[in-house]
C-alpha positions, 0 to 999 in steps of 0.5 A: 355136066356134059353128056357122055357119049353112047358107045356101042358095046358087046357085054357078056355075063356070068349067066352066059348072056351076050348083049349088044347095046349102047353104054355111057359108062362101062366101069363098075359091077353093073352096066346100063345098056340102051336099046340092048339086044340079046343074042340067043344063038350065033353061028360057028362061022362068026368064031365066037362071041368076039366075032359078034363085036367085030363083024356083027350078027349074020342071017343065022343068028337069033337076036331078040328085040331092043330094050333098055336094061341093067346088066350085073355079073359082067364078065367082059365088055367089047367095043363094037366096030362100025360094021358090026354096029350097023348089022346089030341095028338091022338084026332080027330073030331069023 
């Protein structure tokens, strides 16, 4: 069986979680994310959580450390742009 490619995604949950990470499968009731980061706060200039997928976090955002995680109660999965992925990789708690 061939290895599936990791895709950078932004996942939201019914519990108001907003997570960036890398997934190999985005179907089903749970999603496993590698190197996942939680966004605790984002600024209004990002224009909502989809701005995090499109542009990535900025200096005002509060981003937690990366861990592997399994998420449940998924409400959305957004594909993350290359630009946003680069910003997520550099993001820290500011």
